Each structure stands twice: as structure tokens, then as C-alpha cells.
C-alpha positions as CSV (number, residue, x, y, z in Angstrom):
1,X,0.0,0.0,0.0
2,X,1.3,3.4,-0.9
3,X,2.1,6.0,1.8
4,X,-0.8,8.2,0.5
5,X,-3.2,5.4,1.0
6,X,-2.0,4.8,4.5
7,X,-2.4,8.4,5.3
8,X,-6.0,8.3,3.9
9,X,-6.9,5.4,6.1
10,X,-5.5,7.1,9.2
11,X,-7.2,10.4,8.4
12,X,-10.6,8.8,8.0
13,X,-10.2,6.6,11.0
14,X,-9.3,9.6,13.2
15,X,-12.2,11.5,11.8
16,X,-14.6,8.7,12.6
17,X,-13.1,7.8,16.0
18,X,-14.3,4.5,17.2
19,X,-17.5,4.7,15.3
20,X,-20.4,6.8,14.1
21,X,-23.0,7.4,16.7
22,X,-26.7,7.2,16.4
23,X,-28.9,9.0,18.9
24,X,-32.4,7.7,19.5
25,X,-34.7,9.9,21.5
26,X,-38.0,9.4,19.7
27,X,-40.6,7.1,21.2
28,X,-39.5,7.9,24.8
29,X,-36.2,6.1,24.3
30,X,-32.7,7.5,24.4
31,X,-29.5,5.7,23.9
32,X,-26.2,5.9,22.0
33,X,-24.9,3.1,19.8
34,X,-21.5,3.0,18.2
35,X,-21.3,1.3,14.9
36,X,-17.8,0.2,13.7
37,X,-16.7,1.3,10.3
38,X,-14.6,-1.0,8.1
39,X,-12.6,1.0,5.7
40,X,-11.9,-0.1,2.1
41,X,-9.3,2.2,0.4
42,X,-8.6,1.6,-3.2
43,X,-6.0,3.0,-5.6
44,X,-6.6,6.4,-7.2
45,X,-8.3,6.2,-10.6
46,X,-8.3,8.3,-13.6
47,X,-12.0,8.4,-14.3
48,X,-13.0,5.2,-12.5
49,X,-11.7,2.1,-10.8
50,X,-10.9,-0.8,-13.2
51,X,-14.0,-2.7,-14.0
52,X,-12.2,-6.0,-13.4
53,X,-12.2,-5.3,-9.7
54,X,-15.1,-6.8,-7.7
55,X,-17.8,-4.3,-6.7
56,X,-17.0,-3.1,-3.2
57,X,-19.5,-3.7,-0.4
58,X,-20.4,-1.1,2.3
59,X,-22.5,-1.2,5.4
60,X,-25.4,1.1,6.0
61,X,-24.6,1.0,9.7
62,X,-25.3,-1.2,12.7
63,X,-29.0,-0.3,13.2
64,X,-31.2,-3.3,12.7
65,X,-34.4,-3.5,10.8
66,X,-36.3,-2.9,14.0
67,X,-34.8,0.5,14.3
68,X,-36.1,1.6,10.9
69,X,-39.4,-0.3,11.3
70,X,-40.0,1.7,14.4
71,X,-39.1,5.0,12.6
72,X,-41.7,4.2,10.0
73,X,-44.2,3.4,12.8
74,X,-43.5,6.7,14.5
75,X,-43.8,8.6,11.2
76,X,-46.7,11.0,10.6
77,X,-48.8,10.2,7.5
78,X,-48.1,12.7,4.7
79,X,-50.1,12.8,1.5
80,X,-48.5,10.9,-1.3
81,X,-47.2,13.3,-3.9
82,X,-45.3,12.9,-7.2
83,X,-42.1,14.6,-6.0
84,X,-38.9,13.8,-7.8
85,X,-36.6,15.8,-5.5
86,X,-36.3,15.7,-1.7
87,X,-34.1,17.1,1.0
88,X,-33.4,14.9,4.0
89,X,-31.1,14.8,7.0
90,X,-28.6,12.0,7.4
91,X,-28.7,12.5,11.2
92,X,-30.7,9.5,12.4
93,X,-31.9,11.3,15.4
94,X,-34.7,12.4,13.1
95,X,-35.3,9.0,11.5
96,X,-39.1,9.1,11.8
97,X,-39.1,12.4,10.0
98,X,-37.0,11.0,7.2
99,X,-39.2,7.9,7.0
100,X,-42.4,9.9,6.6
101,X,-41.0,11.9,3.7
102,X,-39.8,8.7,2.0
103,X,-43.2,7.1,2.5
104,X,-44.9,10.1,1.0
105,X,-43.0,9.6,-2.3
106,X,-42.3,5.8,-2.1
107,X,-42.9,3.8,-5.3
108,X,-42.0,0.1,-6.0
109,X,-41.9,0.9,-9.7
110,X,-39.0,3.4,-9.5
111,X,-35.7,2.2,-10.9
112,X,-33.1,4.8,-9.9
113,X,-32.5,7.0,-6.9
114,X,-29.7,9.5,-6.9
115,X,-28.2,10.3,-3.5
116,X,-26.2,13.5,-3.3
117,X,-24.1,13.8,-0.2
118,X,-21.3,16.0,1.1
119,X,-17.8,14.4,1.1
120,X,-17.6,14.6,4.9
121,X,-14.0,13.4,5.2
122,X,-12.6,15.1,2.0
123,X,-11.3,11.8,0.7
124,X,-10.7,11.1,-3.0
125,X,-9.2,12.6,-6.1
126,X,-11.9,15.0,-7.2
127,X,-14.7,17.2,-6.0
128,X,-17.4,15.0,-7.5
129,X,-17.1,11.3,-6.9
130,X,-19.3,8.2,-7.8
131,X,-19.3,4.7,-6.5
132,X,-20.1,1.3,-8.1
133,X,-20.5,-0.3,-4.7
134,X,-23.3,-2.1,-2.9
135,X,-24.7,-1.1,0.4
136,X,-25.8,-3.8,2.8
137,X,-28.9,-2.7,4.7
138,X,-31.3,-4.4,7.1
139,X,-33.7,-4.8,4.2
140,X,-31.2,-6.4,1.9
141,X,-28.5,-5.1,-0.5
142,X,-28.9,-1.8,-2.3
143,X,-26.8,-1.9,-5.5
144,X,-25.7,0.9,-7.7
145,X,-27.3,1.5,-11.1
146,X,-24.1,1.0,-13.2
147,X,-25.8,1.8,-16.5
148,X,-26.9,5.2,-15.1
149,X,-23.4,5.8,-13.8
150,X,-21.9,5.0,-17.2
151,X,-24.3,7.5,-18.8
152,X,-23.5,10.2,-16.2
153,X,-19.7,9.7,-16.7
154,X,-20.2,10.0,-20.5
155,X,-22.3,13.2,-20.1
156,X,-19.7,14.8,-17.9
157,X,-16.6,13.6,-19.8
158,X,-15.9,17.2,-21.0
159,X,-15.9,18.7,-17.5
160,X,-12.4,19.6,-16.5
161,X,-12.2,22.8,-14.6
162,X,-9.0,24.3,-13.1
163,X,-8.2,22.6,-9.8
164,X,-8.5,24.1,-6.4
165,X,-5.2,23.3,-4.8
166,X,-4.8,19.6,-5.1
167,X,-8.5,19.0,-5.7
168,X,-9.6,18.4,-9.3
169,X,-13.0,19.3,-10.6
170,X,-14.3,16.5,-12.7
171,X,-16.7,13.6,-12.2
172,X,-15.1,10.2,-11.6
173,X,-15.6,6.9,-9.8
174,X,-13.4,6.8,-6.7
175,X,-14.3,4.3,-4.0
176,X,-12.0,5.8,-1.4
177,X,-14.6,8.4,-0.5
178,X,-17.4,5.9,0.4
179,X,-16.4,3.7,3.3
180,X,-18.0,5.2,6.4
181,X,-19.7,8.0,4.4
182,X,-22.9,8.3,6.4
183,X,-24.4,10.9,4.0
184,X,-24.9,7.9,1.7
185,X,-25.0,4.9,4.1
186,X,-27.6,6.2,6.5
187,X,-30.1,6.9,3.6
188,X,-29.8,3.5,1.9
189,X,-32.2,1.7,4.4
190,X,-34.9,4.2,3.6
191,X,-34.3,3.6,-0.1
192,X,-34.5,-0.1,0.4
193,X,-37.8,0.1,2.2
194,X,-39.6,2.8,0.3
195,X,-38.2,2.0,-3.2
196,X,-37.7,-1.8,-3.0
197,X,-36.9,-2.2,-6.7
198,X,-34.6,0.8,-7.1
199,X,-30.9,1.0,-7.5
200,X,-28.9,4.0,-6.5
201,X,-26.4,6.5,-8.0
202,X,-24.3,7.6,-5.0
203,X,-22.5,11.0,-5.5
204,X,-20.4,12.7,-2.9
205,X,-19.4,16.3,-3.4
206,X,-16.7,18.5,-2.0
207,X,-17.7,22.1,-1.3
208,X,-14.8,23.3,-3.5
209,X,-16.8,22.2,-6.6
210,X,-17.3,25.5,-8.5
211,X,-20.7,26.8,-9.6
212,X,-19.9,26.0,-13.2
213,X,-19.2,22.4,-12.1
214,X,-22.4,22.2,-10.1
215,X,-24.4,23.4,-13.0
216,X,-22.7,21.0,-15.4
217,X,-23.3,18.0,-13.1
218,X,-27.0,18.9,-12.6
219,X,-27.5,19.2,-16.4
220,X,-25.9,15.8,-16.9
221,X,-28.1,14.3,-14.2
222,X,-31.3,15.7,-15.9
223,X,-30.2,14.6,-19.4
224,X,-28.8,11.2,-18.6
225,X,-31.0,9.9,-15.8
226,X,-34.2,11.9,-16.4
227,X,-36.6,9.7,-14.4
228,X,-34.6,9.4,-11.2
229,X,-35.6,10.7,-7.9
230,X,-32.9,13.0,-6.4
231,X,-32.3,12.8,-2.7
232,X,-30.1,15.5,-1.2
233,X,-28.7,14.2,2.0
234,X,-27.5,17.0,4.3
235,X,-27.7,18.4,7.7
236,X,-28.0,22.2,8.3
237,X,-26.5,24.5,10.9
238,X,-23.8,22.9,13.0
239,X,-22.3,23.5,16.4
240,X,-24.3,26.6,17.4
241,X,-26.9,27.3,20.0
242,X,-30.5,27.5,18.9
243,X,-30.7,31.3,18.9
244,X,-27.8,31.4,16.3
245,X,-28.7,28.2,14.4
246,X,-32.3,29.4,13.9
247,X,-31.1,32.6,12.2
248,X,-28.9,30.6,9.8
249,X,-31.8,28.2,9.2
250,X,-34.0,31.1,8.3
251,X,-31.6,32.1,5.6
252,X,-31.5,28.5,4.3
253,X,-35.3,28.2,4.3
254,X,-35.6,31.4,2.3
255,X,-33.1,30.0,-0.2
256,X,-35.2,26.8,-0.4
257,X,-38.3,28.9,-1.0
258,X,-36.6,30.9,-3.7
259,X,-35.1,27.7,-5.2
260,X,-31.7,29.2,-5.5
261,X,-28.8,31.0,-3.9
262,X,-27.5,34.4,-5.1
263,X,-24.6,32.9,-7.1
264,X,-22.6,30.2,-5.4
265,X,-24.3,28.9,-2.2
266,X,-22.5,30.0,1.0
267,X,-25.1,28.9,3.5
268,X,-24.2,27.7,7.1
269,X,-24.8,24.1,6.2
270,X,-22.5,21.1,5.7
271,X,-23.1,20.8,1.9
272,X,-23.3,23.9,-0.2
273,X,-22.2,22.1,-3.3
274,X,-25.0,19.6,-2.8
275,X,-27.5,22.4,-2.4
276,X,-26.2,24.1,-5.6
277,X,-26.6,20.9,-7.6
278,X,-30.1,20.3,-6.1
279,X,-31.3,23.8,-7.0
280,X,-30.0,23.5,-10.6
281,X,-31.6,20.1,-11.1
282,X,-34.9,21.5,-9.9
283,X,-34.6,24.6,-12.1
284,X,-34.0,22.5,-15.2
285,X,-36.9,20.2,-14.4
286,X,-39.3,23.0,-13.5
287,X,-39.8,21.6,-10.1
288,X,-39.0,24.4,-7.6
289,X,-42.1,24.5,-5.4
290,X,-40.8,23.8,-1.9
291,X,-42.8,22.2,0.9
292,X,-41.2,21.9,4.3
293,X,-42.2,18.8,6.2
294,X,-39.9,19.2,9.3
295,X,-37.6,21.7,10.9
296,X,-35.9,21.3,14.2
297,X,-32.5,20.7,15.9
298,X,-30.9,18.2,18.2
299,X,-30.9,20.6,21.2
300,X,-34.7,20.8,21.0
301,X,-35.1,17.1,20.6
302,X,-32.8,16.4,23.5
303,X,-34.4,19.2,25.6
304,X,-31.0,20.6,26.7
305,X,-31.7,23.9,28.5
306,X,-29.0,24.1,31.2
307,X,-27.7,27.7,31.4
308,X,-24.1,26.5,31.7
309,X,-24.4,23.8,29.2
310,X,-22.0,23.6,26.2
311,X,-24.3,21.0,24.5
312,X,-24.7,23.5,21.7
313,X,-21.3,22.5,20.5
314,X,-22.9,19.3,19.2
315,X,-26.1,20.9,18.0
316,X,-27.3,20.1,14.5
317,X,-30.3,21.6,12.6
318,X,-32.5,19.5,10.4
319,X,-34.6,20.8,7.5
320,X,-36.6,18.1,5.6
321,X,-39.0,18.6,2.7
322,X,-39.8,18.1,-1.0
323,X,-39.9,19.9,-4.3
324,X,-42.7,19.5,-6.7
325,X,-43.7,20.9,-10.1
326,X,-44.0,24.7,-10.2
327,X,-42.1,27.9,-9.8
328,X,-40.4,29.1,-6.6
329,X,-42.3,31.3,-4.3
330,X,-39.7,33.1,-2.2
331,X,-38.7,36.8,-2.3
332,X,-35.3,38.2,-2.8
333,X,-33.2,38.3,0.3
334,X,-30.1,40.1,1.6
335,X,-28.5,39.0,4.8
336,X,-25.9,40.7,6.9
337,X,-24.2,40.4,10.3
338,X,-22.8,43.3,12.2
339,X,-20.3,42.9,15.1
340,X,-19.0,45.5,17.5
341,X,-15.5,46.9,18.2
342,X,-12.5,44.8,17.0
343,X,-9.1,45.9,18.4
344,X,-6.1,43.6,17.6
345,X,-3.3,45.3,19.6
346,X,-2.1,45.1,23.3
347,X,-3.2,41.8,25.0
348,X,-4.9,40.6,21.8
349,X,-1.6,41.1,19.9
350,X,0.2,39.1,22.6
351,X,-2.4,36.3,22.3
352,X,-2.0,36.3,18.5
353,X,1.8,36.2,18.8
354,X,1.5,33.2,21.2
355,X,-1.4,31.3,19.6
356,X,-1.5,32.4,16.0
357,X,-3.6,35.0,14.0
358,X,-6.8,32.9,14.1
359,X,-6.8,32.7,17.9
360,X,-9.5,35.3,18.5
361,X,-11.7,33.8,15.8
362,X,-11.7,30.1,16.6
363,X,-15.2,30.0,18.0
364,X,-16.6,32.2,15.2
365,X,-16.2,30.3,12.0
366,X,-19.8,29.0,11.8
367,X,-21.3,31.9,13.8
368,X,-20.1,34.4,11.2
369,X,-20.7,32.3,8.1
370,X,-23.8,32.0,5.9
371,X,-24.6,35.6,5.4
372,X,-24.0,37.8,2.4
373,X,-22.0,40.4,4.3
374,X,-20.2,40.5,7.6
375,X,-19.3,44.0,8.9
376,X,-17.2,45.2,11.9
377,X,-15.9,48.4,13.4
378,X,-12.1,48.2,13.3
379,X,-10.5,50.1,16.2
380,X,-6.9,51.1,15.7
381,X,-4.4,51.5,12.9
382,X,-3.1,48.9,10.5
383,X,0.7,49.3,10.3
384,X,4.0,47.5,10.2
385,X,5.2,49.7,13.1
386,X,5.8,48.2,16.5
387,X,3.2,48.4,19.1
388,X,3.7,50.7,22.1
389,X,1.2,48.7,24.2
390,X,-0.7,51.9,25.3
391,X,-3.2,51.0,28.0
392,X,-4.1,54.7,28.7
393,X,-4.4,57.9,26.7
394,X,-2.9,59.1,24.4
395,X,-3.7,55.7,22.8
396,X,-1.7,54.3,19.9
397,X,-3.5,51.1,19.0
398,X,-1.4,49.5,16.2
399,X,-2.5,46.3,14.5
400,X,-0.3,44.0,12.4
401,X,-1.1,43.3,8.7
402,X,-1.2,39.5,9.6
403,X,-3.8,40.1,12.3
404,X,-6.0,42.3,10.1
405,X,-5.6,39.9,7.2
406,X,-6.9,37.1,9.3
407,X,-9.9,39.3,10.3
408,X,-10.6,39.7,6.6
409,X,-11.0,35.9,6.3
410,X,-14.0,36.1,8.7
411,X,-15.4,39.5,7.9
412,X,-16.1,41.2,4.6
413,X,-16.2,44.9,5.4
414,X,-14.8,47.3,8.1
415,X,-15.7,50.7,9.3
416,X,-12.9,53.2,9.9
417,X,-15.2,55.9,11.3
418,X,-14.0,55.8,14.9
419,X,-11.8,57.7,17.4
420,X,-8.7,55.4,16.9
421,X,-8.3,55.7,13.2
422,X,-5.9,58.6,13.7
423,X,-3.9,57.1,16.6
424,X,-0.9,57.6,14.3
425,X,-2.1,60.8,12.8
426,X,-3.6,61.5,9.4
427,X,-0.7,59.8,7.7
428,X,-1.4,56.7,9.7
429,X,-5.0,56.7,8.6
430,X,-3.9,57.0,5.0
431,X,-1.4,54.2,5.4
432,X,-4.2,52.0,6.9
433,X,-6.5,52.7,4.0
434,X,-3.8,51.8,1.5
435,X,-2.9,48.6,3.3
436,X,-6.5,47.5,3.5
437,X,-6.7,48.0,-0.2
438,X,-3.6,45.8,-0.6
439,X,-5.0,43.1,1.6
440,X,-8.3,43.3,-0.3
441,X,-10.5,44.1,2.7
442,X,-13.1,46.7,1.8
443,X,-13.6,49.7,4.1
444,X,-15.8,52.7,4.5
445,X,-16.0,55.9,6.5
446,X,-13.1,57.9,8.1
447,X,-12.1,59.9,11.1
448,X,-13.3,63.2,9.7
449,X,-15.9,62.3,7.1
450,X,-18.7,59.8,6.4
451,X,-17.1,59.3,3.0
452,X,-16.5,57.0,1.4
453,X,-19.8,55.2,1.5
454,X,-19.9,51.4,0.9
455,X,-22.4,50.6,-1.8
456,X,-23.4,47.2,-2.9
457,X,-26.2,45.0,-4.3
458,X,-27.3,41.6,-3.0
459,X,-29.9,39.6,-4.9
460,X,-31.0,42.7,-6.7
461,X,-31.4,44.7,-3.5
462,X,-29.2,47.9,-3.5
463,X,-27.9,49.1,-0.2
464,X,-25.5,51.7,1.3
465,X,-23.6,51.6,4.6
466,X,-22.3,54.9,6.0
467,X,-19.8,55.3,8.8
468,X,-19.9,58.3,11.1
469,X,-17.4,59.4,13.8
470,X,-19.5,61.6,16.1
471,X,-16.5,62.9,18.0
472,X,-15.2,64.7,14.8
473,X,-18.6,65.8,13.7
474,X,-19.9,67.2,10.5
475,X,-23.6,66.6,10.8
476,X,-24.5,68.5,7.7
477,X,-22.3,66.4,5.5
478,X,-23.6,63.2,7.2
479,X,-27.2,64.2,6.6
480,X,-26.5,65.2,3.0
481,X,-24.9,61.8,2.3
482,X,-27.8,59.9,3.9
483,X,-30.3,61.9,1.9
484,X,-28.4,61.4,-1.4
485,X,-28.1,57.6,-0.9
486,X,-31.8,57.4,-0.1
487,X,-32.7,59.4,-3.2
488,X,-30.9,56.8,-5.2
489,X,-33.5,54.2,-3.9
490,X,-31.0,52.3,-1.7
491,X,-31.5,50.7,1.7
492,X,-29.5,53.1,4.0
493,X,-27.7,51.7,7.0
494,X,-25.7,54.1,9.2
495,X,-23.0,53.0,11.7
496,X,-22.3,55.9,14.1
497,X,-19.4,55.8,16.5
498,X,-21.0,57.7,19.4
499,X,-22.3,57.8,23.0
500,X,-20.8,57.6,26.4
501,X,-18.3,54.8,27.2
502,X,-19.5,52.1,29.7
503,X,-23.1,53.4,29.6
504,X,-25.8,50.7,29.1
505,X,-28.4,53.1,27.9
506,X,-28.2,55.8,25.2
507,X,-27.7,59.5,25.8
508,X,-30.0,62.4,24.9
509,X,-27.4,63.4,22.2
510,X,-27.5,59.9,20.7
511,X,-31.3,60.0,20.4
512,X,-31.2,63.5,18.9
513,X,-28.7,62.5,16.2
514,X,-30.6,59.3,15.5
515,X,-33.8,61.4,14.9
516,X,-31.9,63.6,12.4
517,X,-30.4,60.6,10.6
518,X,-33.8,59.0,10.3
519,X,-35.4,62.2,9.0
520,X,-32.7,62.3,6.4
521,X,-33.5,58.8,5.2
522,X,-31.7,56.2,7.4
523,X,-33.4,52.8,7.4
524,X,-31.3,51.2,10.2
525,X,-28.8,52.5,12.7
526,X,-26.2,50.3,14.3
527,X,-23.9,52.0,16.8
528,X,-20.5,51.4,18.5
529,X,-18.0,53.0,21.0
530,X,-19.6,52.6,24.5
531,X,-17.9,49.1,24.8
532,X,-21.1,47.8,26.4
533,X,-24.4,46.6,24.8
534,X,-26.9,49.4,25.0
535,X,-30.7,49.6,24.6
536,X,-32.7,49.5,21.3
537,X,-35.3,51.9,20.2
538,X,-37.8,52.2,17.3
539,X,-37.7,55.9,16.2
540,X,-40.4,56.8,13.7
541,X,-40.5,53.1,12.8
542,X,-36.8,52.8,12.3
543,X,-34.7,50.5,14.5
544,X,-31.8,52.1,16.4
545,X,-29.4,49.6,18.0
546,X,-27.4,52.1,20.0
547,X,-24.3,49.9,20.7
548,X,-23.3,46.3,20.1
549,X,-20.5,46.6,22.6
550,X,-17.1,45.0,22.0
551,X,-16.4,42.0,19.8
552,X,-12.7,41.4,20.1
553,X,-11.1,43.6,22.7
554,X,-8.8,43.3,25.7
555,X,-10.8,45.3,28.2
556,X,-11.4,43.5,31.6
557,X,-14.7,45.1,32.5
558,X,-16.8,42.0,33.2
559,X,-19.9,43.6,31.9
560,X,-18.1,44.3,28.6
561,X,-17.6,40.6,28.1
562,X,-21.3,40.4,27.3
563,X,-21.5,41.3,23.6
564,X,-24.0,41.4,20.8
565,X,-23.9,40.7,17.1
566,X,-26.8,41.8,15.0
567,X,-28.1,39.8,12.1
568,X,-30.2,41.6,9.5
569,X,-32.4,40.1,6.8
570,X,-34.3,42.2,4.3
571,X,-36.4,41.6,1.2
572,X,-36.4,45.3,0.4
573,X,-39.8,45.8,2.1
574,X,-39.2,44.6,5.7
575,X,-36.3,44.4,8.1
576,X,-35.8,41.3,10.3
577,X,-33.2,41.8,13.0
578,X,-31.9,38.9,15.2
579,X,-29.9,39.5,18.4
580,X,-26.9,37.1,18.7
581,X,-25.1,37.4,22.1
582,X,-21.5,36.3,22.5
583,X,-19.2,36.2,25.5
584,X,-15.8,37.8,24.9
585,X,-13.6,37.2,27.8
586,X,-9.9,37.4,26.8
587,X,-10.7,38.7,23.3
588,X,-12.1,35.3,22.2
589,X,-15.8,35.7,21.4
590,X,-17.8,32.6,22.0
591,X,-21.5,31.8,21.6
592,X,-23.5,31.5,24.8
593,X,-26.0,28.8,25.8
594,X,-29.7,29.4,24.9
595,X,-30.6,29.9,28.5
596,X,-27.9,32.6,28.9
597,X,-29.1,34.2,25.7
598,X,-32.7,34.4,27.0
599,X,-31.4,36.2,30.1
600,X,-29.5,38.7,27.9
601,X,-32.6,39.3,25.8
602,X,-34.6,40.0,28.9
603,X,-31.9,42.5,30.1
604,X,-31.9,44.3,26.8
605,X,-35.7,44.4,26.6
606,X,-36.1,45.8,30.1
607,X,-34.0,48.9,29.2
608,X,-35.3,49.3,25.7
609,X,-38.3,50.9,24.0
610,X,-41.4,49.4,25.6
611,X,-43.2,49.2,22.3
612,X,-40.7,46.5,21.1
613,X,-39.9,44.8,24.4
614,X,-42.0,41.7,23.7
615,X,-40.2,41.2,20.4
616,X,-36.8,41.7,22.0
617,X,-37.6,39.1,24.7
618,X,-37.5,36.6,21.9
619,X,-34.2,38.0,20.5
620,X,-35.7,39.6,17.4
621,X,-37.2,42.7,15.9
622,X,-39.3,42.8,12.7
623,X,-40.4,46.1,11.1
624,X,-41.5,47.5,7.8
625,X,-39.1,49.7,5.9
626,X,-40.5,53.3,5.7
627,X,-41.3,55.0,2.5
628,X,-39.7,58.4,2.2
């Protein structure tokens, strides 16, 4: 065996640990079973493994027929519909919900079922892999449709996109990806029971598969296997508490209703390439009418509510449903996440020097992903100069290019409209602007002026984000800029740096300025500077989030460790805001438990505008965008 094959075996074995675990909580029973995984690693192939080799055999898992029989018994009865495309979870915690969807489309006359799964362990020689194997299930073997695979390989023979690193982008047979791949194996018993005469075409996809490759594969599926049912096997939001997962799920559900992503899918799910192929198959077939049959998560099923619990780290969301003939019904959607003050000098610099540039961000990968735009207030100056570690005024907060570059891998846009942008003078501000341009991290606002404005368009929705440093004020310029952007028909979001430090409620001056900005045309105001989370108001129907507090900072005010991110969704007619608390001790923001989040929502609601207190108690605020 070659060294590369040994490495592949070890990598998959480590990823799987001693087995794959199935949680059973339905029907009043809860247990955990480990099922051993036997790996079969075969040599790399050009387009497929040699046909002289025997067909490999895989296990669907250790669950007996009784497990799946019980799932079908526990399933609700859904009307039988002629759906040729479904979305299911491969987390068997929700086995009854999977069973009821399969039963609603089951057909003993069907010959081919295509299963699309993520390549969970990134094994194999390409981003789109097929198998000619057989899966042994409690209901008997489920074999692959080799004729359909041959047709699919022929239809995709011309696909050969530029590689991403070592990953090629063509469609090939490569059995190395399939041992232990639960995205395929866990679905095969449902196929065996609900489609007893069908064979499968198992396809695993790596998320590096480009949009062009997703579209080409979907076109090949529709052309070469036209009568097959397509099963997209994927779980949704991962490793987040329910308050954060539910926001990401809302974005995913909207994409399902629209039948598309805005370009390449970047949802907070485990299989964006699978989703992209599914959407394109449905579009080509004219079957984009989405019906949700189940939505939930493992925290809810396991009833985990302990305020100090870290069970959210194992949380998984599930969205299950089907597509039928007809157009999509969803509206356009733009989604954004705003975070508070990010300062990467002093103790944060020391942490980065010790633990690496990604140290502050390690708990934020999934939390910040899945939206169209992630925005921060960047406090300090980007420079190659050495830090003076100033803990008192006059401050010189100096951030290294490496630290800011890492921030740019998690966030898309930064505001420079704050009181630390000129810690090294106007020349330092200019240097930072130039260095951000070199890094490729877009910025807006400045120490003296609300210009430049960040303008963009998401899914056909035009928006502008304006930064304003209220301690170097030019209100007339600010109000003129807001009015100009609004006259252009754009959604106008203003990020003022304002207010009193360490105050948990807004000042009279903040409210007065908010009123002026709203009269000029602001649709949403999201503030920073106080280093603490402040209250929220609805002023003439416009949300004013006075301060998000810190996000990454080295202050040791205990109250300042309670932070807030703000998620925003809009269809151009309404704004939906979601409050996402984090805990930032030591400059490492971390999600909190759902019980802790509920307490934070209560605290914010109690000091906020009474007319929106009930909404804030649930961590959300929905309103209609005003007409000007």
C-alpha cells in the first residue's frame, strides 16, 4: 500500500473515531450506539476504478431492521405526492421524519434513486465522486445503477475545470470516499424500504466544486438519468446554540423557497455544493415549489436547557422537505451580520503572537458564516510599526497586517469611522486605507468624514452603509450623504461611533442624532463606541441599535464581556433583526447557551423601547421599511 493510501486510512479513522454514533430519542427512548466502520481504500483512478475489480461492499450501519421499522411506525402520515426531488437529513436522530418523507413519495416501480451527499472526510481525487459499490442494509443489499453511472460519466466527460489546490473538478468513480460516508449509508435503508426495486447512484461532493461544475453535473443528471428521484442528504447549521442556528436556518429556508442562492451557495450548512446541484436540477426540471415537512434541531429534541451547558457544540439543525412541479415562491433576500469593536493590539496582539492569527476567531467560523455580508468596526491603525502597548491615553493602537488579514477571512467589510483611526495621525490613517486596499479588505468611513460610503447590491437589492465618527462631527455632511443615498433608492444603514463609554443606555445626544439621521433617510442605525451593549429603540418606525459593545477587545470590564452581534435580513420591504449574544472574555468571542441568551434578551428588553420589548424578549425585531 502506498504512503498516500495509509495516510488516507489514518485520516478517515481519526475523523470517525471508534464509530459513528446514532442517537435515538423518539418514542421515549434515548441511547447511543456506536457502529464500527470498516474502511476499504482503493487506488486512485483516472475516471473510474478498473471494471475488473469486484464491486466493493459497504455497510449502511449497525442499526437493525427494527430501528427503521420503528421509525416508519413513528412517522406521521403525509399525502402521497409525485415529488422527484427531496431534501433529507442524514442524522438518524430524526429517523421518523426521514421515514415519513420517503413514505410520501415511495414507489415500488421506481428504478433509480440519486443520492447527493457531502464528502464529509474530504477523501478522493476529485470534488465530484461516484461509487459502483453495494450497500448492505437491514432490508437487503442496495446496489448501484451501473448503467446510469456510465451515462453520467459520459455526459460529464468534458468537464475539467481548473483545480482548487490539489482538488480536481471532474466527475469520476473513486471508491475511497465511500467507506463510512454516512451521508450515503444512512439513507440506503430508507431507499430499500420505500423504493424496494430501485438502485442508487451515490454521488459525494466537496464544497470546492465551483458553480460551473455544479451546473454541469446537474445538467448531466437531468439529461442522462431523467426519471430518477434525487435525494439531497445534508444536515443544516452545526455546532451553534439554537438562537444562532435558527437565524442561519431562516436564511437557508428562504433559499429553499426561492429555489436558488444568489450565485454560489454560501449557507451555514454542511453541503453547499449539494445544495447548488439540487437547485439546478430542480430549475432544469421546472420543479421548484418547496414544501417543508420538518424543521428542528438536536438541542430541542434532547431538551437541553442548562444555562451553563455547552451542549450547543454538538447541535445540528435539520430541514426536511420536498420539491414539486411549479415555480419558486420566495422573495429576494439580503442577509448581513454586524459585530462591535474589533481591536487587535495590546493583549490581543500578545495572544496572537502566542497562539496564531486565528486565535481570536476560533469559535466564530460558523457563527459568522452563511450571510451575504459581515461587517465590523475596526478600532486602531493597521501598520508595520511596532506596538507601544498603550493602555491609557494618548492611545496608539497598532494592528499588524497579519492580524487584520486574518480578520478579513472572517469578515467582509470594516468601518474606519471611529476615534482610533488617527492614533498615528492622518498619515497613519492614509497608510491603513492603502494597506486595507492591498489586503483586499473593503472599508468605508473615516475619522473626519462619512465618506467613502460602501455601496453594494445583493440579490437585486441595492444598499449603502455609511460610517460616522461623532467625535469629529460634520452633521450637515452626514445628513446630506444619507439623503443622497436614499434618493438613489437604496437601503441606507448608518454605523455611528457615538455615545458615552461604559453606559448601558443611550444618551440624549445619541437619540437627537438618530432622529436627524432617520429624518434624512436612514433605514437602520447600528452603533458602537460605548464598549457595552446598549438599549434598542424604534424611532419613527426605524430600528436604532445604540451599541453592540465589543467583539474582540482586551478590556477587563466583566460587563463588557457580554457582547452582541446583529443579524439583518431584508427583502427590500421589511427588516428582520436577530440579536446574537456572544461572550468575549480574553478577546475570544464565543456563543453562549440558549438559557444565557434568554437572560440577555430580557436584560436588553427591560432597558429598551417598551413598544418593542415583547419582540426583544425573543431576540428579534421585525419592522416595515419606511417610504420616504
